[in-house]
N, C-alpha and C positions, 0 to 999 in steps of 0.2 A: 550109453556109451560103453559100459563094461557089462559083458554077458553075465559073468559070475561075480557080482559085487562082493559076496562073502569072501571069496578067495582073494580079491583085490585088497579088502580091508585087512585080512590076515597078513598078506604080504607087506602092506603099508606099515602095520603095527610091528611086524618082525623086522623090517628094514630100519624103522625108527629106533627100535631097541638096539639093533646092531650099531647104528650110527652113534647113539648115545653112549654105548659101552665100550667102543673100540676106537673111534676116530673123533677128531674135533673138526670144526669148520676150517681151522688152519691147515689140517691134513688134506681136506677137500681142495682148498685153494692151492696148496703145494702140488697136488696131483694135477689139477687143471693147468697150472703154470707148466709143469713138466710135459704134459701131453701137447700143449701148444708149442712150447719150445723145441720139442722133438718132431713137430709137424705131423703128429698122429691124428690131429684135428685142426680145423680151421677156425679162427675166431669168428667167422661168418656163419658157421654151422648153427642151425637153430637150437640144437641141443646145448651148445656152448653158451648161447644167449640165455637159455633157460636156466642153466647152472649158475651163471653170473647173477641172474635175477633171484634165484633161490639163496645164494650166498648173502645177497644184500637184504633180503626179506628175513632170513633166519636170525639176523641180529635185532630184529624188531618184533618178532613173533615166535610162537613155537615152531619146532621142526615140522610137525605135521601140517600146520597152517601154511608154512613156507613152501612145503612140497606140493600142497594142493593149489596154492595161489600161482606158483610158477609153472605148474603142470609138467615138472621135470620127471624124467625117468629115475625112480628111486634107486634102481640098480646101478645106474650111471654115477650117481652120487656115492653110493657105497664103493664102487670100484675106484673112483678117484680118491676117496678117502683112504682106501687100502694102499694105493700107490704112494700117496702123500706120507702115510705112516711108514711104509717101507723106506722112502727116501730120507725120512727124518731119523730113522733108527739104524740105517746102514752107516757104519763108520766111513768117513771120508776116504781113508786109504782103500777100503774095499771098493768104493765107487770108482776110484782112480784106477785100481787094478783091473776092474771090469772094462773100463774104457779102453785100457791097453790090450785087453783080450787075454789077460793072465789069470 
């Protein structure tokens, strides 16, 4: 399946480290909710279904096992976590001003 398995494992380990050190599953969920609410993705997209499966599995097993079992793109998880982190750390007034274009 993967031509360069060593590179994949390095990227998987790097992504898991990044996930564990920067974002939580709550951030990933918040990012997913935002992406769906802003219609940047459809709930019917296979990747969205994989992400939902990952979130469910990650409460029952290690992140590495959940990533492998759900076959989710680890960089999609990382990006959603970053979005969620940004949403949760941006003051409400800043979000409101951005919406107004100020």
